[in-house]
N, C-alpha and C positions, 0 to 999 in steps of 0.2 A: 358330209360335214358332221363333225362330232362335237357335242357341247357338254360342258359341265355347268350345272346350275348350283350356285351357292345360295343357301337359304338364310337370309338375314333381315327378315321383315318384322320380327317380333319386337315387343316393347322393352324387353330386357329389364323388367321391373326388379327382379331379385338381384341382378348384378349392379344396377344403379347407373350403368353406362351402356351404350350400344355395344354389343359384343363384337361386332365387326370392327370396331375402332380400338379394341384393347390391344396392348402391346405384348408381343412374345418376348422371349429372353433377349432378343437382339434389338428390341424397340420397334420392330415392324408390326403393323397391324395384322390381326388375325386374317382379315380379308385379303390383304396384299400377299401374305404368306401362302394362303390357299390358292390364290390366283396364280402365283408363280408355280406352285406344284403341279396344278392341272395343265397349265400352259406348257410346261416342260414335257408333259405326257402327250403333247400334240393336240390338245383340246382347245376349242374356243370356250371362253368363260364369260358367263353372265351372272350377275347377282340380283336376286329377287329382294326388293326392299319395300318397306312400308312405313312403320312407325317413325323411324329416324332417317327417312330417305334423304332429306336435304343435307344433314350432317355427313352421312356416309358418302354421298355423291361429292360433296365439297372436299372431302379428305382424299378422294381417289378420282381426280378429274379425267384420267385416261381410261378408266374401266367402263365396261358395258353394264347397264342396269335395266331391270324390268320392274315396273311399278306394280304392286299388288294393292289395289284399293280396298280389298276385303281382308287385309292382313289380320284384323281383330278376330276373324273367324278361325285363326290357327294356321299351323304349318301346312295342313292339307290344302288350303286355298292357295298358298304360295307354290306348292308343287304343281297344282293345276295351272296356275297362271304362267309359271315358267315353262312347263311342257308345251302348253298351247302355243306359246311364242316361238320356241325353237322348232317344233314340229312344223309350224307354218313356214318356217325358213328352210325346211328340207332336212332337218337333222336326221341322221341315220343311227345315231346313238345319243342317249341323254344320261348324264350322271347327276345324281342328287346328293348334296352334301351340306350339312348344317355348318354355319360359320363358327360355332362354338366347339368344333372338333379340329383344332388347327394343326396338330402335329403329324398329320397323315404323311406317310413316306411315299416318295415317288415310286419306289420299287413295288409298293403295294398297289398303287394305281395301275401300274403296268401289268402286274400279275392278274388283276381283275379284268383288264382289257383283253388279255389273252383268253380268260375264261368265258367272256361274253361272246366270243366267236362261236362257242358251242352251246350256248344257252340263251333263252329269251330274256333273262334277267339274272343278275348276280348281286351278291352282297358278301362282305367278309365276316368271318367269325374268329374269335379268339377264345379257346377253351369252350367252344359251342355257344358263346355269347355273341349275338348278332351285332354288327356295327355298320359304319358308313365308310365309303360312299356306296350308294345303290346304283348299279348300271342297268340301263334298259335299252333293248333293241328298239328300232323305230316301231315295229308292230306291237311290242309290249307297252311302249309309251302311249300309243294310240288306244290300246285296250284299256289302259289305266284311265285315260281321259274319258272314255265312254262308258266305263264300268259304274257300278253302284256301290263301290266300297267307300268307307269313311275313314279308313286308316291305311297307312302304307303297308304294315305287316300283313293285313288281310289281303291286299291286292297282290303282294308278292307270293303269298301262298297260292292264290288262285292262278297266278301266272306261271307257276312251277319254277320259281326263281331258284337258282343254284347257290347254295352256301359254299363259300370258298375259304377254307381254313388258312389263316395267315399268322405270322408271329408278331405283327405290328400291333402292340397293345393300344396305340393311339386311336385305332378305329373305333374303340368303345368309350373313349373319354368324352365327358361332357363338362365343359367349364361354364356352369350356369350361375354360380353364386360367388361372392367374394371369398368364401371359404375354399371353394374349388380352385379359384385362381391362386390363393395363398399356398395351397397344397402343391400346385404345379410349379410356381415361380418363386416362392419364398418371400413374397411381398404382397401388399394390398394392390388392388387393381389400379393400373395406370393406362392412360391412352397412348397409343403408338403414333408414329410419325409416318406419313406417306413418303416413300423414297423413290424418286424417279429412276434412280440407278438400279432399283430392284425389279424393274419391269422388263 
């Protein structure tokens, strides 16, 4: 079993709205768009939620969620909570991806999946800049859970993660603020609509 973990537990204070609920150019929420992308790559998808859990769940009633009660401690706590959950379920691979990086291409995910067959962990780079998603073998995920690191980049270095050059500039985008959103979509942030037809 192979899982993608979408990280959407933060308060989104700078954006002013839960980033999981923001609309892409087609009006689909960032969360639904990413769920579709990873599902098309053959992965089961779960979203780690915290600050806006009730709103995000209500907008996506058919999706799978993992609650992070310690979301205020930062993304590292969400990574731990998500990995613990899927490893317990028998995950052979785990993919970590923040919900504010919505334009990830399916071809990129598939290229990274191929790379993970020959490495304990992988992540994409564009012009040597690291991005997401991060892919972990089962053993690497377990090592991350039991290690003493406090940041993902530290863990990836220790795990000998392989950098995979890609042409998909979306892997390094971060839509964290209204200005970021305006730059990508040409409008101020608006909320998306859950579409059952997109599942």
